[in-house]
A tleap script that builds the chain and sets N, CA, C and O, in Angstrom:
source leaprc.protein.ff14SB
mol = sequence {
  NMET ARG THR ILE SER ILE GLN ALA ASP LYS
  HIE LEU ASP GLN VAL MET GLU GLU TRP LEU
  ALA HIE LEU LEU LEU ALA ILE PRO VAL GLY
  PRO ASP GLY ILE LYS PHE ASP GLY ASP LEU
  SER ASN GLY THR ILE VAL ASN HIE ARG ALA
  GLU GLY ASN TRP THR VAL SER PHE ARG PRO
  SER PRO GLY GLY SER ARG SER ARG VAL TYR
  SER ASN PRO TYR VAL VAL ALA ARG VAL ILE
  ILE ALA ARG GLU HIE GLU SER ASP ALA CTHR
}
set mol.1.N position { 52.278 -173.095 -27.348 }
set mol.1.CA position { 52.548 -171.820 -27.958 }
set mol.1.C position { 52.718 -170.764 -26.868 }
set mol.1.O position { 52.060 -170.823 -25.829 }
set mol.2.N position { 53.573 -169.834 -27.105 }
set mol.2.CA position { 53.854 -168.765 -26.159 }
set mol.2.C position { 52.838 -167.643 -26.314 }
set mol.2.O position { 52.457 -167.300 -27.433 }
set mol.3.N position { 52.395 -167.069 -25.195 }
set mol.3.CA position { 51.478 -165.929 -25.197 }
set mol.3.C position { 52.270 -164.664 -24.929 }
set mol.3.O position { 53.112 -164.628 -24.032 }
set mol.4.N position { 52.004 -163.639 -25.698 }
set mol.4.CA position { 52.657 -162.343 -25.524 }
set mol.4.C position { 51.613 -161.334 -25.099 }
set mol.4.O position { 50.581 -161.198 -25.756 }
set mol.5.N position { 51.861 -160.631 -24.024 }
set mol.5.CA position { 50.946 -159.604 -23.533 }
set mol.5.C position { 51.557 -158.234 -23.802 }
set mol.5.O position { 52.739 -158.010 -23.540 }
set mol.6.N position { 50.746 -157.321 -24.327 }
set mol.6.CA position { 51.232 -155.981 -24.659 }
set mol.6.C position { 50.384 -154.948 -23.933 }
set mol.6.O position { 49.155 -155.005 -23.971 }
set mol.7.N position { 51.031 -154.025 -23.285 }
set mol.7.CA position { 50.323 -152.915 -22.651 }
set mol.7.C position { 51.123 -151.654 -22.936 }
set mol.7.O position { 52.272 -151.521 -22.514 }
set mol.8.N position { 50.501 -150.732 -23.658 }
set mol.8.CA position { 51.189 -149.500 -24.045 }
set mol.8.C position { 50.837 -148.363 -23.088 }
set mol.8.O position { 49.738 -148.318 -22.536 }
set mol.9.N position { 51.781 -147.452 -22.900 }
set mol.9.CA position { 51.472 -146.220 -22.184 }
set mol.9.C position { 50.455 -145.443 -23.013 }
set mol.9.O position { 50.444 -145.556 -24.239 }
set mol.10.N position { 49.607 -144.662 -22.366 }
set mol.10.CA position { 48.509 -143.971 -23.032 }
set mol.10.C position { 48.973 -143.186 -24.262 }
set mol.10.O position { 48.295 -143.209 -25.289 }
set mol.11.N position { 50.101 -142.498 -24.181 }
set mol.11.CA position { 50.555 -141.687 -25.314 }
set mol.11.C position { 51.041 -142.538 -26.494 }
set mol.11.O position { 51.339 -142.001 -27.561 }
set mol.12.N position { 51.123 -143.868 -26.307 }
set mol.12.CA position { 51.519 -144.774 -27.392 }
set mol.12.C position { 50.336 -145.581 -27.931 }
set mol.12.O position { 50.528 -146.512 -28.712 }
set mol.13.N position { 49.114 -145.229 -27.520 }
set mol.13.CA position { 47.930 -145.955 -28.006 }
set mol.13.C position { 47.867 -145.972 -29.528 }
set mol.13.O position { 47.536 -147.003 -30.114 }
set mol.14.N position { 48.173 -144.862 -30.175 }
set mol.14.CA position { 48.102 -144.775 -31.634 }
set mol.14.C position { 49.114 -145.723 -32.286 }
set mol.14.O position { 48.820 -146.341 -33.310 }
set mol.15.N position { 50.295 -145.833 -31.694 }
set mol.15.CA position { 51.319 -146.749 -32.219 }
set mol.15.C position { 50.830 -148.192 -32.108 }
set mol.15.O position { 50.974 -148.975 -33.047 }
set mol.16.N position { 50.253 -148.539 -30.960 }
set mol.16.CA position { 49.773 -149.898 -30.768 }
set mol.16.C position { 48.641 -150.200 -31.746 }
set mol.16.O position { 48.613 -151.280 -32.335 }
set mol.17.N position { 47.715 -149.273 -31.927 }
set mol.17.CA position { 46.615 -149.475 -32.869 }
set mol.17.C position { 47.129 -149.661 -34.294 }
set mol.17.O position { 46.659 -150.538 -35.018 }
set mol.18.N position { 48.086 -148.839 -34.691 }
set mol.18.CA position { 48.641 -148.904 -36.045 }
set mol.18.C position { 49.282 -150.270 -36.311 }
set mol.18.O position { 49.028 -150.879 -37.351 }
set mol.19.N position { 50.098 -150.749 -35.392 }
set mol.19.CA position { 50.800 -152.004 -35.631 }
set mol.19.C position { 49.912 -153.221 -35.435 }
set mol.19.O position { 50.147 -154.265 -36.043 }
set mol.20.N position { 48.897 -153.097 -34.595 }
set mol.20.CA position { 47.924 -154.180 -34.487 }
set mol.20.C position { 47.138 -154.302 -35.790 }
set mol.20.O position { 46.832 -155.415 -36.219 }
set mol.21.N position { 46.809 -153.185 -36.422 }
set mol.21.CA position { 46.131 -153.202 -37.725 }
set mol.21.C position { 47.014 -153.885 -38.769 }
set mol.21.O position { 46.506 -154.634 -39.604 }
set mol.22.N position { 48.332 -153.640 -38.739 }
set mol.22.CA position { 49.247 -154.320 -39.665 }
set mol.22.C position { 49.238 -155.829 -39.432 }
set mol.22.O position { 49.260 -156.602 -40.389 }
set mol.23.N position { 49.205 -156.246 -38.185 }
set mol.23.CA position { 49.140 -157.673 -37.864 }
set mol.23.C position { 47.855 -158.276 -38.421 }
set mol.23.O position { 47.883 -159.370 -38.984 }
set mol.24.N position { 46.739 -157.586 -38.273 }
set mol.24.CA position { 45.460 -158.078 -38.789 }
set mol.24.C position { 45.481 -158.207 -40.303 }
set mol.24.O position { 44.949 -159.171 -40.853 }
set mol.25.N position { 46.093 -157.240 -40.981 }
set mol.25.CA position { 46.202 -157.300 -42.437 }
set mol.25.C position { 47.045 -158.484 -42.904 }
set mol.25.O position { 46.879 -158.968 -44.023 }
set mol.26.N position { 47.954 -158.948 -42.038 }
set mol.26.CA position { 48.841 -160.058 -42.399 }
set mol.26.C position { 48.187 -161.425 -42.202 }
set mol.26.O position { 48.733 -162.430 -42.657 }
set mol.27.N position { 47.026 -161.489 -41.532 }
set mol.27.CA position { 46.352 -162.774 -41.346 }
set mol.27.C position { 45.849 -163.240 -42.711 }
set mol.27.O position { 45.073 -162.531 -43.352 }
set mol.28.N position { 46.269 -164.403 -43.160 }
set mol.28.CA position { 45.786 -164.879 -44.458 }
set mol.28.C position { 44.300 -165.227 -44.390 }
set mol.28.O position { 43.790 -165.614 -43.339 }
set mol.29.N position { 43.618 -165.084 -45.518 }
set mol.29.CA position { 42.216 -165.487 -45.593 }
set mol.29.C position { 42.153 -167.001 -45.431 }
set mol.29.O position { 42.877 -167.732 -46.106 }
set mol.30.N position { 41.302 -167.462 -44.552 }
set mol.30.CA position { 41.177 -168.887 -44.299 }
set mol.30.C position { 40.532 -169.155 -42.958 }
set mol.30.O position { 40.039 -168.237 -42.303 }
set mol.31.N position { 40.535 -170.410 -42.550 }
set mol.31.CA position { 39.832 -170.786 -41.326 }
set mol.31.C position { 40.580 -170.458 -40.032 }
set mol.31.O position { 39.979 -170.442 -38.958 }
set mol.32.N position { 41.875 -170.200 -40.127 }
set mol.32.CA position { 42.679 -169.986 -38.926 }
set mol.32.C position { 42.639 -168.526 -38.491 }
set mol.32.O position { 42.451 -167.627 -39.311 }
set mol.33.N position { 42.816 -168.304 -37.202 }
set mol.33.CA position { 42.783 -166.947 -36.680 }
set mol.33.C position { 43.802 -166.749 -35.587 }
set mol.33.O position { 44.686 -167.582 -35.386 }
set mol.34.N position { 43.673 -165.637 -34.877 }
set mol.34.CA position { 44.571 -165.297 -33.776 }
set mol.34.C position { 43.736 -165.144 -32.513 }
set mol.34.O position { 42.676 -164.519 -32.523 }
set mol.35.N position { 44.232 -165.727 -31.423 }
set mol.35.CA position { 43.583 -165.613 -30.124 }
set mol.35.C position { 44.276 -164.504 -29.336 }
set mol.35.O position { 45.501 -164.483 -29.219 }
set mol.36.N position { 43.491 -163.599 -28.807 }
set mol.36.CA position { 44.008 -162.533 -27.954 }
set mol.36.C position { 43.447 -162.734 -26.551 }
set mol.36.O position { 42.287 -163.119 -26.401 }
set mol.37.N position { 44.228 -162.488 -25.553 }
set mol.37.CA position { 43.851 -162.506 -24.130 }
set mol.37.C position { 42.959 -163.675 -23.718 }
set mol.37.O position { 41.930 -163.475 -23.074 }
set mol.38.N position { 43.343 -164.867 -24.079 }
set mol.38.CA position { 42.599 -166.041 -23.638 }
set mol.38.C position { 42.716 -167.187 -24.618 }
set mol.38.O position { 43.670 -167.279 -25.390 }
set mol.39.N position { 41.721 -168.062 -24.569 }
set mol.39.CA position { 41.738 -169.207 -25.476 }
set mol.39.C position { 40.408 -169.284 -26.208 }
set mol.39.O position { 39.621 -168.338 -26.168 }
set mol.40.N position { 40.153 -170.397 -26.874 }
set mol.40.CA position { 38.939 -170.531 -27.680 }
set mol.40.C position { 37.655 -170.398 -26.863 }
set mol.40.O position { 36.623 -169.994 -27.399 }
set mol.41.N position { 37.708 -170.729 -25.589 }
set mol.41.CA position { 36.481 -170.691 -24.788 }
set mol.41.C position { 36.269 -169.371 -24.052 }
set mol.41.O position { 35.138 -169.057 -23.681 }
set mol.42.N position { 37.326 -168.594 -23.831 }
set mol.42.CA position { 37.140 -167.382 -23.027 }
set mol.42.C position { 37.996 -166.199 -23.461 }
set mol.42.O position { 38.264 -165.313 -22.650 }
set mol.43.N position { 38.424 -166.161 -24.691 }
set mol.43.CA position { 39.290 -165.076 -25.146 }
set mol.43.C position { 38.654 -164.229 -26.226 }
set mol.43.O position { 37.447 -164.292 -26.462 }
set mol.44.N position { 39.474 -163.448 -26.867 }
set mol.44.CA position { 39.090 -162.649 -28.028 }
set mol.44.C position { 39.699 -163.335 -29.242 }
set mol.44.O position { 40.916 -163.502 -29.317 }
set mol.45.N position { 38.860 -163.732 -30.191 }
set mol.45.CA position { 39.308 -164.466 -31.370 }
set mol.45.C position { 39.064 -163.609 -32.602 }
set mol.45.O position { 37.983 -163.044 -32.770 }
set mol.46.N position { 40.086 -163.513 -33.478 }
set mol.46.CA position { 39.941 -162.756 -34.725 }
set mol.46.C position { 40.265 -163.684 -35.884 }
set mol.46.O position { 41.322 -164.314 -35.917 }
set mol.47.N position { 39.334 -163.759 -36.841 }
set mol.47.CA position { 39.516 -164.547 -38.055 }
set mol.47.C position { 39.377 -163.645 -39.275 }
set mol.47.O position { 38.684 -162.628 -39.241 }
set mol.48.N position { 40.049 -164.039 -40.348 }
set mol.48.CA position { 39.975 -163.330 -41.640 }
set mol.48.C position { 39.462 -164.344 -42.651 }
set mol.48.O position { 40.214 -164.813 -43.506 }
set mol.49.N position { 38.175 -164.683 -42.553 }
set mol.49.CA position { 37.593 -165.762 -43.365 }
set mol.49.C position { 37.240 -165.331 -44.776 }
set mol.49.O position { 37.148 -166.170 -45.672 }
set mol.50.N position { 37.040 -164.035 -44.991 }
set mol.50.CA position { 36.732 -163.514 -46.329 }
set mol.50.C position { 37.581 -162.273 -46.559 }
set mol.50.O position { 37.810 -161.492 -45.635 }
set mol.51.N position { 38.041 -162.092 -47.778 }
set mol.51.CA position { 38.908 -160.954 -48.107 }
set mol.51.C position { 38.274 -159.642 -47.638 }
set mol.51.O position { 37.150 -159.309 -48.014 }
set mol.52.N position { 39.015 -158.910 -46.814 }
set mol.52.CA position { 38.559 -157.602 -46.353 }
set mol.52.C position { 37.538 -157.624 -45.233 }
set mol.52.O position { 36.973 -156.583 -44.898 }
set mol.53.N position { 37.288 -158.791 -44.643 }
set mol.53.CA position { 36.344 -158.898 -43.528 }
set mol.53.C position { 36.969 -159.696 -42.394 }
set mol.53.O position { 37.391 -160.837 -42.582 }
set mol.54.N position { 37.023 -159.089 -41.223 }
set mol.54.CA position { 37.556 -159.738 -40.039 }
set mol.54.C position { 36.425 -159.969 -39.062 }
set mol.54.O position { 35.641 -159.062 -38.783 }
set mol.55.N position { 36.338 -161.185 -38.541 }
set mol.55.CA position { 35.335 -161.520 -37.530 }
set mol.55.C position { 36.003 -161.453 -36.165 }
set mol.55.O position { 37.022 -162.103 -35.929 }
set mol.56.N position { 35.418 -160.660 -35.267 }
set mol.56.CA position { 35.896 -160.555 -33.893 }
set mol.56.C position { 34.855 -161.229 -33.008 }
set mol.56.O position { 33.673 -160.889 -33.058 }
set mol.57.N position { 35.297 -162.179 -32.204 }
set mol.57.CA position { 34.405 -162.903 -31.315 }
set mol.57.C position { 34.955 -162.833 -29.894 }
set mol.57.O position { 36.077 -163.261 -29.623 }
set mol.58.N position { 34.145 -162.287 -28.998 }
set mol.58.CA position { 34.488 -162.289 -27.580 }
set mol.58.C position { 33.839 -163.516 -26.969 }
set mol.58.O position { 32.617 -163.662 -27.007 }
set mol.59.N position { 34.652 -164.400 -26.405 }
set mol.59.CA position { 34.171 -165.671 -25.873 }
set mol.59.C position { 33.996 -165.599 -24.363 }
set mol.59.O position { 34.754 -164.902 -23.688 }
set mol.60.N position { 33.011 -166.305 -23.824 }
set mol.60.CA position { 32.076 -167.152 -24.545 }
set mol.60.C position { 31.116 -166.310 -25.390 }
set mol.60.O position { 30.789 -165.171 -25.056 }
set mol.61.N position { 30.684 -166.911 -26.483 }
set mol.61.CA position { 29.800 -166.238 -27.434 }
set mol.61.C position { 28.678 -167.199 -27.832 }
set mol.61.O position { 28.707 -167.769 -28.922 }
set mol.62.N position { 27.691 -167.378 -26.952 }
set mol.62.CA position { 26.625 -168.345 -27.243 }
set mol.62.C position { 25.925 -168.040 -28.566 }
set mol.62.O position { 25.371 -166.956 -28.751 }
set mol.63.N position { 25.956 -168.989 -29.464 }
set mol.63.CA position { 25.286 -168.825 -30.752 }
set mol.63.C position { 25.822 -167.670 -31.585 }
set mol.63.O position { 25.116 -167.158 -32.454 }
set mol.64.N position { 27.065 -167.251 -31.333 }
set mol.64.CA position { 27.658 -166.151 -32.093 }
set mol.64.C position { 27.161 -164.779 -31.672 }
set mol.64.O position { 27.370 -163.797 -32.384 }
set mol.65.N position { 26.501 -164.703 -30.512 }
set mol.65.CA position { 25.903 -163.439 -30.071 }
set mol.65.C position { 26.927 -162.352 -29.762 }
set mol.65.O position { 26.583 -161.170 -29.754 }
set mol.66.N position { 28.169 -162.727 -29.509 }
set mol.66.CA position { 29.202 -161.742 -29.205 }
set mol.66.C position { 30.242 -161.670 -30.311 }
set mol.66.O position { 31.401 -161.327 -30.075 }
set mol.67.N position { 29.804 -162.001 -31.531 }
set mol.67.CA position { 30.670 -161.938 -32.709 }
set mol.67.C position { 30.166 -160.836 -33.636 }
set mol.67.O position { 28.965 -160.598 -33.758 }
set mol.68.N position { 31.126 -160.171 -34.286 }
set mol.68.CA position { 30.757 -159.142 -35.256 }
set mol.68.C position { 31.815 -159.101 -36.345 }
set mol.68.O position { 32.987 -159.385 -36.095 }
set mol.69.N position { 31.399 -158.747 -37.554 }
set mol.69.CA position { 32.297 -158.663 -38.705 }
set mol.69.C position { 32.584 -157.192 -38.993 }
set mol.69.O position { 31.680 -156.356 -39.010 }
set mol.70.N position { 33.863 -156.899 -39.218 }
set mol.70.CA position { 34.314 -155.549 -39.524 }
set mol.70.C position { 35.099 -155.565 -40.831 }
set mol.70.O position { 35.740 -156.562 -41.165 }
set mol.71.N position { 35.047 -154.466 -41.563 }
set mol.71.CA position { 35.784 -154.375 -42.826 }
set mol.71.C position { 36.984 -153.444 -42.733 }
set mol.71.O position { 37.704 -153.276 -43.717 }
set mol.72.N position { 37.211 -152.846 -41.594 }
set mol.72.CA position { 38.318 -151.907 -41.419 }
set mol.72.C position { 39.262 -152.441 -40.336 }
set mol.72.O position { 38.853 -152.567 -39.182 }
set mol.73.N position { 40.524 -152.760 -40.685 }
set mol.73.CA position { 41.434 -153.329 -39.693 }
set mol.73.C position { 41.747 -152.372 -38.537 }
set mol.73.O position { 42.092 -152.820 -37.443 }
set mol.74.N position { 41.631 -151.078 -38.766 }
set mol.74.CA position { 41.874 -150.118 -37.684 }
set mol.74.C position { 40.740 -150.152 -36.662 }
set mol.74.O position { 40.973 -149.996 -35.463 }
set mol.75.N position { 39.515 -150.356 -37.139 }
set mol.75.CA position { 38.376 -150.530 -36.229 }
set mol.75.C position { 38.552 -151.823 -35.443 }
set mol.75.O position { 38.307 -151.857 -34.237 }
set mol.76.N position { 38.976 -152.884 -36.121 }
set mol.76.CA position { 39.219 -154.159 -35.440 }
set mol.76.C position { 40.278 -153.972 -34.357 }
set mol.76.O position { 40.117 -154.484 -33.249 }
set mol.77.N position { 41.350 -153.253 -34.654 }
set mol.77.CA position { 42.401 -152.999 -33.660 }
set mol.77.C position { 41.824 -152.287 -32.438 }
set mol.77.O position { 42.124 -152.660 -31.304 }
set mol.78.N position { 40.996 -151.262 -32.663 }
set mol.78.CA position { 40.385 -150.531 -31.537 }
set mol.78.C position { 39.461 -151.435 -30.733 }
set mol.78.O position { 39.416 -151.343 -29.506 }
set mol.79.N position { 38.715 -152.315 -31.421 }
set mol.79.CA position { 37.802 -153.247 -30.746 }
set mol.79.C position { 38.598 -154.211 -29.870 }
set mol.79.O position { 38.213 -154.475 -28.731 }
set mol.80.N position { 39.695 -154.734 -30.391 }
set mol.80.CA position { 40.531 -155.653 -29.609 }
set mol.80.C position { 41.088 -154.952 -28.384 }
set mol.80.O position { 41.060 -155.505 -27.285 }
set mol.81.N position { 41.595 -153.737 -28.561 }
set mol.81.CA position { 42.183 -152.987 -27.449 }
set mol.81.C position { 41.125 -152.674 -26.396 }
set mol.81.O position { 41.379 -152.819 -25.201 }
set mol.82.N position { 39.936 -152.243 -26.834 }
set mol.82.CA position { 38.873 -151.859 -25.904 }
set mol.82.C position { 38.151 -153.067 -25.304 }
set mol.82.O position { 37.489 -152.949 -24.273 }
set mol.83.N position { 38.280 -154.241 -25.960 }
set mol.83.CA position { 37.585 -155.463 -25.546 }
set mol.83.C position { 36.072 -155.281 -25.540 }
set mol.83.O position { 35.360 -155.831 -24.699 }
set mol.84.N position { 35.604 -154.491 -26.504 }
set mol.84.CA position { 34.156 -154.358 -26.697 }
set mol.84.C position { 33.898 -153.928 -28.133 }
set mol.84.O position { 34.716 -153.241 -28.744 }
set mol.85.N position { 32.757 -154.336 -28.661 }
set mol.85.CA position { 32.411 -154.012 -30.037 }
set mol.85.C position { 32.038 -152.541 -30.173 }
set mol.85.O position { 31.461 -151.943 -29.266 }
set mol.86.N position { 32.381 -151.972 -31.327 }
set mol.86.CA position { 31.945 -150.618 -31.637 }
set mol.86.C position { 30.501 -150.689 -32.130 }
set mol.86.O position { 30.084 -151.693 -32.707 }
set mol.87.N position { 29.756 -149.634 -31.905 }
set mol.87.CA position { 28.347 -149.641 -32.303 }
set mol.87.C position { 28.197 -149.531 -33.817 }
set mol.87.O position { 27.220 -150.026 -34.379 }
set mol.88.N position { 29.159 -148.885 -34.483 }
set mol.88.CA position { 29.100 -148.741 -35.941 }
set mol.88.C position { 30.302 -149.446 -36.545 }
set mol.88.O position { 31.419 -148.934 -36.480 }
set mol.89.N position { 30.085 -150.617 -37.134 }
set mol.89.CA position { 31.179 -151.383 -37.744 }
set mol.89.C position { 31.467 -150.831 -39.117 }
set mol.89.O position { 30.780 -151.166 -40.081 }
set mol.90.N position { 32.493 -149.972 -39.217 }
set mol.90.CA position { 32.835 -149.355 -40.494 }
set mol.90.C position { 34.059 -150.000 -41.078 }
set mol.90.O position { 34.505 -149.613 -42.159 }
savepdb mol mol.pdb
quit
């Protein structure tokens, strides 16, 4: 599979966040997800396992310690871009 890397100029951050949120909304509910900036062992993994809930896991994630569930795709987009979890998952 081909990997696509995206880097926006600072004044386009809002555009990137908006369209990344659209991509997250398009992930069907199920076991499959999208890998960002890496692979299953060392990347950022996003799954949509339950309607309206996205799991973001920064790997490695021993025992799920670096995984968090979010209900807002715009928050998930910001988390992916920042490569760190937000303190308040809204």
